[in-house]
ZASE-117540 format. One record per residue (C-alpha): chain; z, y, x. Coordinates in nm, 3 decimals, decimal comma. Each point is the difference from the previous one (the first is absolute). Layout:
(pt 'A' (Z Y X)),
...
//
This chain:
(pt 'A' (-7,336 3,544 6,753)),
(pt 'A' (0,253 0,259 -0,109)),
(pt 'A' (-0,034 -0,081 -0,371)),
(pt 'A' (0,104 -0,362 0,064)),
(pt 'A' (0,299 0,108 0,210)),
(pt 'A' (0,117 0,242 -0,268)),
(pt 'A' (-0,037 -0,267 -0,267)),
(pt 'A' (0,202 -0,252 0,201)),
(pt 'A' (0,275 0,248 0,088)),
(pt 'A' (0,058 0,123 -0,355)),
(pt 'A' (0,310 -0,147 -0,162)),
(pt 'A' (-0,018 -0,083 -0,371)),
(pt 'A' (0,118 0,299 -0,203)),
(pt 'A' (-0,020 0,239 0,296)),
(pt 'A' (-0,287 0,210 -0,133)),
(pt 'A' (0,119 0,203 -0,297)),
(pt 'A' (-0,349 0,031 -0,151)),
(pt 'A' (-0,034 -0,379 -0,031)),
(pt 'A' (0,321 -0,200 0,031)),
(pt 'A' (-0,199 -0,326 -0,029)),
(pt 'A' (-0,177 0,081 0,328)),
(pt 'A' (0,124 -0,171 0,316)),
(pt 'A' (0,153 -0,326 0,115)),
(pt 'A' (0,346 -0,118 -0,116)),
(pt 'A' (0,151 -0,007 0,349)),
(pt 'A' (0,354 0,087 -0,107)),
(pt 'A' (0,018 -0,223 -0,308)),
(pt 'A' (-0,211 -0,303 0,095)),
(pt 'A' (-0,067 -0,006 0,375)),
(pt 'A' (0,273 0,130 0,232)),
(pt 'A' (0,320 -0,204 0,004)),
(pt 'A' (-0,141 -0,268 -0,230)),
(pt 'A' (-0,100 -0,361 0,055)),
(pt 'A' (-0,372 0,038 -0,048)),
(pt 'A' (-0,268 -0,213 -0,147)),
(pt 'A' (-0,271 0,055 0,262)),
(pt 'A' (-0,284 -0,059 -0,248)),
(pt 'A' (0,142 0,271 -0,229)),
(pt 'A' (0,030 0,244 0,291)),
(pt 'A' (-0,355 -0,073 0,119)),
(pt 'A' (-0,130 0,057 -0,353)),
(pt 'A' (0,183 0,334 -0,031)),
(pt 'A' (-0,137 0,125 0,331)),
(pt 'A' (-0,354 -0,121 -0,069)),
(pt 'A' (-0,002 0,174 -0,339)),
(pt 'A' (0,115 0,329 0,154)),
(pt 'A' (-0,257 -0,011 0,278)),
(pt 'A' (-0,289 -0,096 -0,230)),
(pt 'A' (0,095 0,289 -0,232)),
(pt 'A' (-0,098 0,247 0,275)),
(pt 'A' (-0,342 0,150 -0,068)),
(pt 'A' (-0,249 -0,133 0,254)),
(pt 'A' (0,180 -0,327 0,077)),
(pt 'A' (-0,201 -0,308 -0,095)),
(pt 'A' (0,225 -0,275 0,138)),
(pt 'A' (0,274 -0,083 0,245)),
(pt 'A' (0,018 -0,290 0,244)),
(pt 'A' (0,252 -0,159 0,236)),
(pt 'A' (0,304 0,143 -0,178)),
(pt 'A' (0,315 -0,060 0,208)),
(pt 'A' (0,346 0,109 -0,109)),
(pt 'A' (0,312 0,000 0,216)),
(pt 'A' (0,346 0,094 -0,125)),
(pt 'A' (0,256 0,120 0,253)),
(pt 'A' (0,309 -0,211 0,060)),
(pt 'A' (0,218 0,227 -0,212)),
(pt 'A' (-0,273 0,022 -0,268)),
(pt 'A' (0,003 0,381 0,004)),
(pt 'A' (-0,350 0,035 0,145)),
(pt 'A' (-0,332 -0,169 -0,056)),
(pt 'A' (-0,308 -0,011 0,224)),
(pt 'A' (-0,334 -0,038 -0,176)),
(pt 'A' (-0,319 -0,085 0,192)),
(pt 'A' (-0,346 -0,065 -0,142)),
(pt 'A' (-0,369 0,082 0,023)),
(pt 'A' (-0,138 0,217 -0,279)),
(pt 'A' (-0,366 -0,035 -0,088)),
(pt 'A' (-0,133 0,324 -0,139)),
(pt 'A' (-0,277 0,032 -0,257)),
(pt 'A' (-0,241 0,106 0,277)),
(pt 'A' (0,083 -0,332 0,179)),
(pt 'A' (0,204 0,173 0,272)),
(pt 'A' (0,300 -0,204 0,117)),
(pt 'A' (0,320 0,182 0,097)),
(pt 'A' (0,324 -0,147 0,129)),
(pt 'A' (0,322 0,117 -0,163)),
(pt 'A' (0,346 -0,040 0,154)),
(pt 'A' (0,278 0,166 -0,200)),
(pt 'A' (0,376 -0,018 0,035)),
(pt 'A' (0,202 0,103 -0,302)),
(pt 'A' (0,377 0,020 0,006)),
(pt 'A' (0,304 0,163 -0,147)),
//
């Protein structure tokens, strides 16, 4: 789903019309020692904020060795009960 991909790829503060929109990749994710629960919560909140998404399942997160990229995999359950698989890589 394109809306989910856009939501996951938007860095916090990137969109000038709403600087609270996006994930804090540069300040809280890349190059930091992460609390996995915190990261999972951030991603789940972003995905569930997409119109038409009811839930997400099987969330898997993998940081690259140099911590400058993250791979996010999960199943999104849409409000019409359709299940889609999302695999996104975000990096700087």
